[in-house]
N, C-alpha and C positions, 0 to 999 in steps of 0.2 A: 704439437699435441696429437696423439694418436686416438681417433674416435672410433676405431673399429670395434666390432661386436665382441662381447663375452657371453658366456652362457647366461640366459635370462628367460624366466618362465612366467612372467606376469603378462596377462592379456586383458584387454578391455572385455567387460562382460555385457551380455544382453539380458535385459530384465524389463518387465512391464512397468510402465509409468502410470501412476494414478494420482489425481489431485482433485480438488473441489469436493462436492458432496459425495461422490462415488467412493472416496477413500474411507468413509465411515462404514460402508457395507463391506469393503475389503477387509478392514480391521476386524470386524465381527467374524467373518468367515475364517480368516487366518488365525485369529487369536482366541476366540471364545466359542466357536461353533462345535458341534459334535465331530466335524471333519478336521478340526484343528490339529490333533496329533499327527495325522497323516500328511497334512499340508506342510506343517513345520518341518517334519523329517525330510520330506522331499526337497524343500527349499535348502536345507542344510546339505543334503546329499548332492543337489545340483550345483552347489558352490564348492564342490570337491573337498568336503571335510575329511574324506577318507585319506587324503594326502597327509594330513597331520598324524593320523594313527600310523600310517605306513612309515613315515619318516622317524617317528618316535621308536618304532620297532626295528629300524634298520641299524646296521653296524655303526652309522654315524652318531646315533643317539643312545644305543642300547646300554652302554656303560655309564651314561651320564645320569646323575641324580637330578630329579626335578627341581627347578627353581621357582618358588612361589613369590617371594619378595626379592626383586633385584637390588639388594643392598650391597653396595660396592665398598668394601673396606679399603682404606687408603693408608699408605705409609707416610705419615705426617712428619716431615723433618723439622728440625729447629729453624731452618732457614724459612720454611713456609710460615711457621708460627710467628717469627719475627716480622716478616713482610706483612702478614695479616694484621698484626698489632699496629704496625706503622700506618697501614692503609685505613684502619678504622678511624683514625683521626680525621679523615676526609669527610666523615659524617658531621664534623664540626666546621671544617674549613672549606669543603667542596673540592671539585676537580674542574679542569678545563681541557676538554678534548679538542678544542680549536676547530670545531666544525661549524659551518655557516648556518646556524639554526635560530639565532635570536634577533635577527634584524626585523624591522617592522614588516608586518604582512606574512611572517613565517611563524612556524610553531614555537611556542615558548616552553622552556625547560624548567626543571626543578630549580636549577641554579639561577634562572632569570627571576623567579619568585623570591628566592633567597637574597639576591643582590638588591632587588627592589626594596625589600624590608630593611636590609642592612643599611642602605643609603637614606633611609627615612623618607622615601618618596611616596610611600603609602603604608597603611596598616592592613593586616589581614581582613579586618571587618569591611574596609572599603572595597578591597578586591573581591571579597565573597559576594557583595551586593551586585557587582558586575557579573559574577558567575551565575547568580540566581536569575538575573535578567536574561543571560544567554541560555540558560536551561529552559526558560519560558519560551524564548524565541525558537528554540530547537525542539520543542515538545513533540512535534510531528515525527521526529525520528524514533520516538518510543524507546529510549535507551535505559530509563530508570524504572525499576519495579518499586522502589521506595525512595522518595526525595522529600526531605523535611527541612524547609528553609529556616524555621526557628531553631532547629538543632544545629544547622550550619552557623547561624548567627551566634549562638552560644559558644560554640567551639572557637569561632573567630575572635570573640570578645576575650576569651581566656588567652588566646595567642597574642592579642594586642597587649595585654598586661605584661606578658613575658617579654615582648620586644621593647616596650616602654621602659621596663626595669632592667634591661640588659641581661635578661635571663633566658634568651631563646635556647631551647633544648638541643636543637640540631638544625642542619640545613633543611630538614623537612618541616620545621615549625612554621605553621601558617600555609603550607602548601596543600592544595586540594587534591585528594585522591578518591577513587571509587573502588568498590569491592563487588565482585561477581556474587550473585545470589546463590552461592554454593556452600557458604559458611555463615554462621550467625553474626550479625552486627547489632550491637545493643541499641534498643530503641526502634529498630526497623522491623518490618515484617520479613519473615523468612519463608520463602516459597519453593526454592529449588526449581524455579521455572514452571511450577505446576499450578493447578486450579487455585484461583485467588481466594475463593471461599475457604480453602483448606490451609491457607498460610497461617503461621504462628507468629506471635510477638517474641522477638529475641530478647531475653533478659540479660544475657552476657555476651561479651565479645569472644570470638574464636582467638586462639593464641596468636595467629598471624595478624589479626586486626589489632590486638593489644600492642604488638611491637610497633605498629604504625602510630597508634595513639600515643604511646610512650615517647615517641620521637617528636611529637607535636603536630603531626599531620592532621589535616581537617578531613574527616570522612564525610564527603558531600552526599553520598547516596549509595544505594545498592543497585546493581545493574542487571538488566534482564538477561537470562540465559535460555537456551533452548531447553525444553522440558527434560529434566533429568540429565541433560547433556548428551542426549542420544543421537543428535544429528549435527553435522558440521555446516549445515546450510545457513543457520542463523535466525530463522523466523520462528517466533513463538505464537501459537494460536491464542493462548490465554491473554497475552498482553498485546497482541496484534502488532508485533514488531520484533526487534528493531529494524531500521532501514539504513542502507549504506549512505553515508554523507556525500560521497562522490556522485551518486545517482541513485535515487530511491527506487528505481526500477530494477536494481540489482541486489542480490543477496549481500549481507554484511559479513557472512561467515560466522561459524559458531564452534563450540557452544558458548564461548565467552563473547557473544555478539554485542551486548550492551557496553561491556568494557572497551571493546575496540571502537565503537561509535563514540563513546565519551571522550576518548583520546583523539580520534581522527577529527572530530568536530571542534576541537580546541578547548573544550571545557576543563579538562584536567591534563596535566603532563604525564600522569601515570595512573593506570588502573590495574587492579589485580584480576587475573584470570586463572582458570584451572584447565589442565590439559591431560585428558585421558586417551585421546586419539586425535591430537592436533588442535585441541580446542583453544589454545592460545595462539598457535602459529597460523592456523587457517584464517581466523578473523583478522589477525594482524596483516596477513597477505592480502585479503580481499578488501580491507579498509585502509591499507596503506600506512600502517604504523610499524614500529619495531615490536618484536615479540620474542621473549625468551622463555622457553620451557626448561626449567633447571634439571639437574640431576635428581632422580627420585630421592626424596628425603631432604634435599637442600633447604627448601622453605618448609618449615614445620606448620602443619595445620591438622585439625582433628579429622582424620580419615584413616581407614584401613585398606583402601584400594591399593592393588599391586601395580596399577598402570598410571594412576593420576598423580600429576605433580602440579605445583602452583608456578606462577610466573608473572612478570610484569609485561603489560602492553604499554608502550611509552612513545613519546614524541621523538626522543633522541636516544642514542646509545649511551650518552652520558647519564640519562635517567635510568636506563637499564643497569648500568654499572653501579650507580649509587644505591638503587633498590636491592641489588645483589649483596652489597656490603651490609645493608641494614637488616635484611631478612634472612641472610644465609647462615647465621650463627646456629650452632647445634642447640636443640632443645632436648635435654635428656629424657623428658617425660613423653616425647613424641614416639610414634611407632619406630621410625628409622633411628631416632636417638637411642632407643633401647636396643635395637638390632646391632647398631654399629659401635656404640660407646664413644666416649670423648676421644680416646686415643686413635680411633680409626676414622674420625669425621674431620676433614680438613676445614679450617676456618676460611671464610671468604676473603679473597684478595683480588687485586687487579693485575697480578703478574708483572710483566715488564712494560705495561701500557703507559704508566705515568711515573714521574720521579717523586721524590720525597715531599715536594710542594704541591703535588696534584696536577702539575702541568704535563702534557703529553711529551714523552721522551722524543727528542729530535733524532731522526735517523737519516741514513744515507738516501740516495736516489732509489735504492732498492730496499724499502723498509720491510718487505716480507721475505728477504733473503733468509734461507734456512727453513722456511715454512713449507711443509709437504701436505698437499691437498689431494685427497682421494676422489676419483670419479669413476663410477660404473656407467659407461657411456650409453649402453642400451637402455638403462633405467633413466638416465639423464634426458635422453631424447624423447622419452615416452610422455610427451605433453603436447599441447597445441603449438603450432609452428612459431607463432609470434612470441610465445613464452620461451620456447627453446632458444630462439635467436637472441633474445634479450639476455637470457642467462648464460648462453655461450659467450657473449661479449663480456659478461661479468667475469667468467673464468679467465678469459684472455687478459682482462684488466689486472686481475690478481697475478697472473703470470708475468705481466709487464713490470710489476712491482717486485719481482724476484721470487715469487712462490714457485715451487716445483709441482707440476701436475702429474700425479701418479695414477695409472690405470689400476683399478681394483675389480675384483669379482666376488660378489656375495652369493654364495650358493643357496639354493632352496629359498629364494626370496619370497616366492608366493606362499610357501608353507609357513614362513615366519610371519608374514602379514596375516594369513588366515588364523594362526595361533593367537595373535593379538586380538583379532576380531572375536574369536571364541572366548577368550579370557574376559574381555570387557563386557561382552554380552552376558556371560554368566554372572559377573558382578552386578550388572544392571538388574538382572532377574532376582538376585538376592536382596539388594538394597530396596527395591520397589515391590517386594512381595506383598506387603500390607495394602498398598494402594491398588495394585493389580486386582486384588480380590475384594476390594471395597466397592460395591455398586454405587455408592454415593460420591465416590471420587472419580470425576470425569477426566480421563486421560486423553491426550491427543491421539488420533488414530495411528499415526506413525510410531508413537511411543508404545502403544499397545502391541503392535506387531513386533517391535524390537524386544520388548520385555518377554513376549511369548517365545521368541527364538532363543533367548537366553535360558529360559526355563526348560526348554526342550533338549538342551545339551545333556549328554551322558557323562558319567564320571570318567569313563575311559578317554573321552575327548578332552576334558579339562586336564586330566593327568598327562595326556600326550602333549598338550600345549605347553605344560610346564617343563617337559623334557626338551621340547623344541626351543624353549626360552634358554635353557642351559647351552644348547647347541649354538644359538644365535649369539649369546654372550661370548662364547669361546671363539667364534668366527671374528666378531668385530673387535673385542677387547684384546684377545691374545694374538690372533693372526694378522689383523689389519692395523689397529692403533699401536700395539706394541711391536708386532713383528715387522711391519713395514714402516714404522715410525711416522705414522700419519697424524697430522695435527687436527684435521677436520675432513669430513666427507661432505662434499658440496653437491647441490642439486637445485632445480627449481623448487619453489615452495608448494606449488599447486600442479596437479596433473592436467590442468585446463586453464582457459581464461576464467575470469570471474563470471559465474553463471547468473542468468536471469531466472526468476521463478516463473511458473506458468501463470496464465492470466487469471485463473480461478482459484488461486491458492489462499487468498485472504480468508481467515476464519476457519480454514480446514487444514492447511498444510499440504505437503505432497510426499509421496513415496516414490523415489527414483534411485534404486540401488546402483544403477550404472553411473549416474551423475556423482553420487556420493563416493563410489569406488575410485573414480578419476580424481576427484578433489583430494582424497586422502592418500594418493599414491606415494608420497614421499615422507609421510609422518609416522607410520606405526612403529618403526624400529626404535625410535627414541623413547616412546612410552613403554613398549614391551620389554626392552632391554635395560631401561632405567637410565638413559643417557641424555645429556642436554642438547637442545636444538635452538638455534637462533634464526629468526626470519627478519630480513631487511628489504625495503623497497629498492628496486634498481632501475625501474623504468615505468612507463605508462603505455597502455594500449593505444594505438594510433587512432582508431575510430571512436572508441567509447571513452577514452581517457581514464579507464579503470587501472588501478595499480598492477604492476608485475613485480613479484618478489622472489628472493633467492634464499635458500636455506643452507646453513652450516650446522652439521651435527658433529659433536666432539665426544671424546672419551669421558668417562665419569669424572666429575669435579673440574672440568676444563672450561667453565663459563668464561673466565677471564681471557682465555685464548680466543674464544669465538668473538668476543667484543673487540679484541685487538685486531682481528682480521676484518670484522664488520665495519669498523670506522672508515675504512678506505672506500666503501660504497657511499657512506654518508657524506664524505667530502666531495664525491664525484657527482652525485645526483642533485639536480635542482628540484627540490620538492614542490609539488603543486598542491595548493590548498583546495579542499573540496568545495562544491557549490554550497553546502550546508555547513557553515563554519562561524564560530563566534570568537573574536579575539579578546580574551578576558583582560589582558593587560594594556589594551590600546590607549586607555586614558592616562596611564601612569608612566609610559616610556619617556 
């Protein structure tokens, strides 16, 4: 492998750090004071926002039409449709990726629950009682914003009857799952991570939740997210959590923090998160779970965001694959369903990962022969040394299995990342307009600053970002994935080790743009360009024991390929359970 430099323009930033009571004063001065317009413009200018305008006006972008929704039309062949139809049967029969995940003392998968019920070793209601005990035991992790034991018992009772009568709906029947507080779940309070007094009671399920219910899954609760999803650190002031199951002195990652904690602590094999700027992949990386952020539009839910996609956080890649099959079907009434149409929306399948029985396809000693993995080494190296070394070993492992490592260069990476930041900031500003101007709605200080920045952006800057998006799509999809025939771009998942919060953050939060910028180093392109990204744990930090994770980013609709590559890490790593863990199935094995 040649790890020599290519052109690379991302640098660490220096920014003031504020936490504790002082952050409230900072939020007022930056977001609400008479000086705010001047301060906000200086903050934007100091972060080189002019580079976006300059790139958009340059010959590289001048002739490109702006892209607002990265909706990628696919040429769906009869072969793909046939394979997808064949693989959909696995929602009834299951799959077996032959990874060492279900032995006692290890994480349990969706298939473990399914096999337990199928063998008549337990009923869902018995298992859910153990889960409720575990949720009480792990209450200090503060993962749930809404947890209703009686609702769980009612769902389990209905699943019991289906299993007793031989009418189980799918392999998800009786399996506990959790949902991030970003979409409504019927019967639960809906807060979007904000002020508890302003939460509303959800009367209906979002379309994504309905798919899970229709498959028989038991929705055990709604998980805490960072307020509005504006920070990847994971802590929510209103709910005073969540906390990392490996060590509560460390951040859990966000904004899908509660979903990551629910999976990592053993309570559920899969939880739904949403990813607008790494918000599935970052908490998965910090909390040591699998995390897939799908192609934009792959999982339908009620949203008009141009950067946010849904995805599973899961104990195993088997769970990721099954969730992809269940939730990845086109919903014609969704935003992307309307933009793409049925003919251009490929149905979900598992590619060449499994045979017609759902068993992993046996391959040679070089199972990744023919796979081409792209690495931009300057970018790859731009993380803490221990993270880099663990991820470099991971690349070498893939190479030893036959994968070809290809040096790539993504030009204007900083401008692409900045354009993502400007886009998501402007969306935050629009979505939270009412709350920002409501004196009775108390927002977290860091949220106020973030929303104010989004509201300060100019039309020329959001238009420029949309042109840069077209440029980025052209570079990655046309030049790299298609031109170089790359199957995935690989990198560390995080630009640092898992961080600790400052000592005075409880009840206040923190504002540390330098820390956030490092954490997010490898995630923006998948969101901004609409591409899928998969995070898998590959090692643990020597001193702290915190997880180290690896990312694979693919071309549009290549989720199956990412899983096919990722399983080789799952087979290799001896997973370590966190200090805060509850084994729901221990009584029934």
